[in-house]
C-alpha positions as CSV (number, residue, x, y, z in Angstrom):
1,M,113.4,111.6,72.8
2,T,116.8,113.3,73.1
3,S,116.5,116.9,74.2
4,P,117.9,119.6,71.8
5,A,120.9,121.6,72.6
6,F,118.7,124.3,74.2
7,A,115.3,123.3,75.5
8,P,113.9,126.0,77.9
9,A,111.6,123.3,79.4
10,V,112.0,119.5,79.5
11,L,109.7,116.8,80.9
12,H,111.8,114.2,82.6
13,V,110.1,110.8,83.0
14,D,111.5,108.3,85.6
15,L,110.4,104.9,84.3
16,D,112.0,103.2,87.3
17,A,109.6,105.2,89.5
18,L,106.7,104.2,87.2
19,A,107.7,100.6,87.6
20,R,107.8,101.0,91.4
21,N,104.3,102.4,91.4
22,F,103.1,99.5,89.2
23,R,104.5,97.0,91.7
24,T,103.1,99.0,94.7
25,L,99.6,98.9,93.2
26,G,99.8,95.2,92.6
27,A,101.0,94.6,96.2
28,V,98.3,96.8,97.7
29,T,95.5,95.0,95.8
30,G,96.9,91.5,95.4
31,V,95.6,91.2,91.8
32,P,97.0,91.9,88.4
33,V,97.3,95.6,87.3
34,N,96.0,96.6,83.9
35,P,97.4,100.0,83.3
36,V,95.4,102.9,81.8
37,V,97.7,104.6,79.2
38,K,95.1,106.9,77.5
39,A,96.0,110.5,76.6
40,D,99.4,109.4,75.5
41,G,100.2,107.8,78.8
42,Y,98.8,110.8,80.7
43,G,101.2,113.0,78.7
44,L,104.3,111.0,79.5
45,G,104.4,109.0,76.2
46,A,102.2,105.9,76.0
47,A,104.8,103.8,74.0
48,A,107.6,104.3,76.5
49,V,105.3,103.8,79.4
50,A,103.7,100.6,78.1
51,R,107.0,99.1,77.1
52,R,108.4,99.5,80.5
53,L,105.2,98.2,82.2
54,M,105.3,95.2,79.9
55,A,108.8,94.5,81.2
56,E,107.2,94.6,84.7
57,G,104.5,92.0,83.6
58,A,101.6,94.1,82.3
59,R,99.7,92.4,79.5
60,T,96.5,94.3,79.3
61,F,96.1,98.1,78.7
62,F,93.3,100.6,78.4
63,V,93.1,103.6,76.2
64,A,90.2,106.0,75.4
65,R,90.2,106.4,71.6
66,A,90.6,103.9,68.8
67,A,93.4,106.1,67.3
68,E,95.3,105.8,70.6
69,G,94.9,102.0,70.4
70,V,96.2,101.9,66.8
71,R,99.3,103.9,67.8
72,L,99.9,101.8,70.9
73,R,99.5,98.5,68.9
74,E,102.1,99.7,66.4
75,A,104.4,100.5,69.4
76,I,104.1,97.4,71.5
77,G,103.4,94.6,69.1
78,P,100.6,92.1,68.6
79,E,100.5,90.3,71.9
80,P,99.2,92.6,74.6
81,V,95.5,93.1,75.0
82,I,94.3,96.7,74.3
83,Y,90.8,97.8,75.3
84,I,89.2,100.9,73.8
85,L,87.1,102.7,76.5
86,D,85.1,104.5,73.9
87,G,83.8,101.3,72.5
88,C,83.1,101.0,68.8
89,H,81.1,103.5,66.6
90,G,79.8,103.0,63.1
91,D,82.5,101.7,60.7
92,G,85.1,102.0,63.5
93,A,84.6,98.3,64.3
94,A,86.7,97.5,61.2
95,L,89.5,99.6,62.4
96,L,89.5,97.9,65.8
97,K,89.6,94.5,64.1
98,A,92.4,95.5,61.8
99,S,94.6,96.4,64.8
100,N,93.4,93.6,67.1
101,L,91.8,96.1,69.5
102,R,88.9,95.2,71.9
103,P,86.0,97.6,72.4
104,V,84.4,98.3,75.8
105,I,80.8,98.0,74.9
106,N,78.8,100.9,76.5
107,H,75.3,100.7,75.0
108,P,73.1,98.5,72.8
109,T,74.0,100.3,69.5
110,Q,77.7,99.5,70.1
111,L,76.8,95.9,70.8
112,Q,74.9,95.7,67.6
113,T,77.7,97.3,65.7
114,W,80.3,94.9,67.1
115,R,78.2,91.9,66.3
116,A,77.5,93.1,62.8
117,A,81.2,93.3,62.2
118,G,81.6,89.7,63.3
119,G,82.0,90.2,67.0
120,G,84.9,88.8,69.0
121,A,86.7,89.5,72.2
122,C,85.4,92.6,74.0
123,A,84.5,94.1,77.4
124,L,81.2,95.4,78.8
125,Q,80.8,98.5,80.9
126,L,78.1,98.7,83.5
127,D,76.9,102.1,84.9
128,T,76.6,101.7,88.7
129,G,75.8,105.3,89.4
130,M,78.2,107.6,87.6
131,N,75.8,108.2,84.8
132,R,78.6,108.7,82.2
133,L,79.2,105.6,80.1
134,G,77.8,102.0,80.3
135,F,74.6,100.1,80.5
136,R,72.4,100.8,83.5
137,V,72.5,97.7,85.7
138,E,68.8,96.9,85.0
139,D,69.4,97.2,81.3
140,A,72.5,95.1,81.1
141,P,72.6,92.5,78.3
142,E,72.6,88.8,78.8
143,P,76.0,87.0,78.5
144,F,77.1,86.9,74.9
145,E,79.9,85.3,72.9
146,G,83.2,87.2,73.0
147,L,82.6,88.9,76.4
148,E,85.8,88.6,78.4
149,L,85.7,91.4,80.9
150,V,83.0,93.4,82.7
151,M,83.9,96.7,84.3
152,T,82.4,99.8,85.9
153,H,83.9,103.1,87.0
154,L,84.0,104.6,90.5
155,A,82.8,108.2,90.7
156,C,84.2,109.2,94.1
157,A,87.2,106.9,94.7
158,D,89.3,110.0,95.7
159,E,86.9,110.4,98.7
160,P,87.3,107.2,100.7
161,A,84.6,108.0,103.2
162,N,82.0,108.7,100.5
163,P,79.2,106.2,100.8
164,M,78.8,106.1,97.0
165,N,82.0,103.9,96.8
166,R,80.3,101.1,98.8
167,A,77.0,101.6,96.9
168,Q,78.8,101.2,93.6
169,R,80.8,98.2,94.8
170,D,77.7,96.4,96.0
171,A,75.7,97.2,92.8
172,Y,78.6,95.9,90.7
173,A,79.1,92.8,92.8
174,A,75.4,91.9,92.4
175,A,75.3,92.7,88.7
176,V,78.4,90.9,87.7
177,Q,77.1,87.6,89.0
178,R,75.1,87.2,85.8
179,Y,78.4,86.9,83.9
180,P,80.2,83.8,85.4
181,G,83.7,83.2,84.4
182,V,84.2,86.7,83.0
183,T,87.1,88.8,84.3
184,R,85.8,91.5,86.7
185,S,87.5,95.0,86.7
186,F,86.3,97.5,89.2
187,A,89.0,99.7,90.9
188,N,90.7,102.7,89.4
189,S,93.7,104.4,91.1
190,G,91.7,105.5,94.1
191,G,89.8,102.3,94.3
192,C,93.0,100.4,94.7
193,F,93.3,101.9,98.2
194,L,89.7,101.3,99.3
195,G,90.2,97.8,100.6
196,P,90.6,94.2,99.3
197,D,86.9,93.8,98.5
198,F,87.2,96.5,95.9
199,A,89.9,94.7,93.9
200,F,87.9,91.9,92.3
201,D,90.0,90.2,89.5
202,V,92.1,93.0,88.0
203,V,92.5,96.7,88.7
204,R,93.0,99.5,86.1
205,P,94.8,102.4,87.7
206,G,95.9,105.5,85.8
207,I,97.1,108.6,87.8
208,C,98.8,106.6,90.6
209,L,101.1,105.0,88.1
210,Y,102.2,108.4,87.0
211,G,102.9,109.9,90.4
212,G,99.6,111.4,91.5
213,G,98.1,110.4,94.8
214,P,94.8,108.4,95.1
215,E,93.1,111.2,96.9
216,G,94.4,114.2,95.0
217,R,97.2,114.8,97.4
218,P,100.7,113.2,97.8
219,H,100.7,109.6,99.1
220,D,103.7,108.1,100.8
221,R,103.5,104.9,98.7
222,I,103.3,106.6,95.3
223,A,106.6,107.8,93.9
224,P,106.9,111.0,91.7
225,V,107.4,110.0,88.0
226,A,107.3,113.2,86.0
227,S,109.5,116.3,86.5
228,L,108.9,119.4,84.5
229,I,112.1,121.3,84.6
230,A,112.5,124.8,83.0
231,Q,115.6,126.9,82.7
232,A,116.1,130.3,84.0
233,V,116.7,132.2,80.7
234,Q,117.4,135.5,82.3
235,V,117.9,136.9,85.8
236,R,117.4,140.6,86.5
237,D,117.1,143.2,89.3
238,V,113.7,144.8,89.6
239,P,113.6,148.1,91.6
240,A,111.0,148.8,94.2
241,G,107.8,150.2,92.6
242,E,108.2,148.6,89.2
243,T,105.9,145.9,87.9
244,V,106.5,142.4,86.4
245,G,104.6,140.8,83.5
246,Y,101.4,141.5,81.6
247,S,98.9,144.0,82.9
248,Q,101.3,145.0,85.7
249,G,100.3,141.7,87.3
250,F,102.9,142.1,90.1
251,K,104.4,145.2,91.8
252,A,107.7,145.0,93.6
253,E,107.3,146.5,97.1
254,R,111.1,146.2,97.6
255,P,114.2,145.7,95.3
256,M,114.0,142.2,94.0
257,R,115.9,139.6,92.0
258,V,113.6,138.0,89.4
259,A,114.3,135.0,87.2
260,T,112.5,134.7,83.9
261,C,112.0,130.9,83.3
262,G,111.4,129.3,79.9
263,A,108.0,127.7,80.5
264,G,104.6,129.1,79.9
265,Y,101.1,128.1,78.9
266,A,102.2,127.0,75.5
267,D,104.3,124.4,77.3
268,G,101.4,123.3,79.5
269,V,102.1,125.5,82.6
270,L,98.6,126.6,83.3
271,R,97.9,130.3,83.5
272,S,96.0,129.6,86.7
273,Y,99.4,129.2,88.5
274,S,99.2,132.9,88.8
275,P,99.4,134.1,91.5
276,R,99.5,131.1,93.9
277,G,102.1,128.9,92.1
278,Q,105.5,128.0,93.5
279,V,108.5,126.4,91.9
280,F,111.6,124.8,93.4
281,V,114.8,126.8,92.5
282,G,118.1,127.3,94.2
283,G,117.2,124.8,96.9
284,E,113.9,126.5,97.9
285,L,110.3,126.8,97.0
286,R,109.8,130.3,95.6
287,P,106.6,132.1,94.3
288,I,105.7,132.7,90.7
289,I,105.1,136.4,90.4
290,G,103.0,138.2,87.8
291,R,101.1,136.3,85.2
292,V,102.2,133.1,83.5
293,S,102.6,134.0,79.8
294,M,102.8,131.9,76.7
295,D,106.5,131.1,76.8
296,V,107.8,132.3,80.2
297,L,107.0,132.9,83.8
298,A,108.7,135.0,86.5
299,V,109.9,133.8,89.8
300,D,111.1,135.8,92.9
301,V,114.7,134.6,93.5
302,T,115.7,137.4,95.8
303,G,118.6,136.3,98.1
304,L,119.3,133.1,96.1
305,D,122.4,132.4,93.9
306,V,120.4,131.8,90.7
307,Q,121.9,132.4,87.3
308,A,120.7,132.1,83.7
309,G,120.7,128.4,82.8
310,D,119.9,127.1,86.3
311,P,117.1,124.5,86.6
312,V,113.7,125.5,87.8
313,E,111.4,122.7,88.9
314,I,107.8,123.4,88.1
315,F,106.8,120.0,89.5
316,G,108.7,116.9,90.4
317,A,110.5,115.4,93.4
318,N,110.8,118.7,95.3
319,R,107.4,120.2,94.2
320,L,105.0,117.3,94.1
321,I,102.5,117.3,91.3
322,D,99.5,117.2,93.6
323,D,100.7,120.2,95.5
324,A,101.4,122.0,92.3
325,A,97.9,121.1,91.0
326,T,96.3,122.4,94.2
327,A,98.1,125.7,93.8
328,A,96.8,126.0,90.2
329,G,93.3,125.2,91.2
330,T,93.1,121.9,89.4
331,I,94.2,118.2,89.6
332,S,97.3,116.3,88.7
333,Y,95.6,114.7,85.7
334,E,95.2,118.1,84.0
335,L,98.8,119.2,84.8
336,L,100.2,116.1,83.1
337,T,98.0,116.0,80.1
338,S,98.4,119.7,79.5
339,I,102.2,119.4,78.8
340,T,102.4,120.2,75.1
341,P,104.3,118.5,72.3
342,R,107.0,121.2,72.1
343,V,108.3,120.1,75.5
344,P,110.8,117.2,74.9
345,R,110.3,114.1,76.9
346,V,113.5,112.6,78.3
347,Y,113.4,109.1,79.9
348,K,115.3,107.7,82.7
349,G,115.4,103.9,83.3
């Protein structure tokens, strides 16, 4: 997408960095990488993300919803494999077949539905302890025609020392033996860094592709991909004793210079950035002051040469997304997927 003449906030997406992360995850695990591009490629644009990853060799993708799969199929053509993590529900099997999408079968009703629609290539999810989606190991079905991949999902991969990781790995390794010849998929982003015996046949990372660290903090092997850049739309002097923003959320204890920046919670800048958030402006990290509002936020730029029109990095190469998420009391996944459609996506590479 090309940014309009004036866009107070723009999400810049570095597809070269995305490709580097894809290659890094392949090198770390030693197995093929099947990218997760759900939630519109974690907010970055699933079509652009998938096309670039296809150029890097990706041939299998995962999305959450059938509608996401239909849109992705239209964008990337007929050849790549697209799995739907939700599985198939009711008459949704016909939609999957029409777009050559493969369900991840999560419980007996879905298996019956898929078979009733004629069956075909699909995946099976086993629940190895997360108690979210999938067959409990003891209730897993016998091998069946069309089954091409068996997966599970790690609950605590962002905590490498958590014993549940090994417990899930061992449960999965035992259960998957009943499906000889079927592709085994175990590790998510965090799982890619837990060791070679967690890789199995293919891995399906998400957040690490998009610049988030595997443990919820920056990682030296994961490059930043997304940069949310706002403009300073006005810069003003605020006398000592006056307040900034709604509900007098901040009071100036000294004369200050304050930049009003064109990004707010209607753009995906979470209100919880107040009062601990920081942005990169004028070559420094500077605090957000007052409350994040719908369309703007205020930043202390006292002592800096900042003018209206200057860039303000909410997160990116200088304010890493995991650090920004920590300040907002959340995780990088939420920051990325919260960026709203009114923010243009501009692609590099």
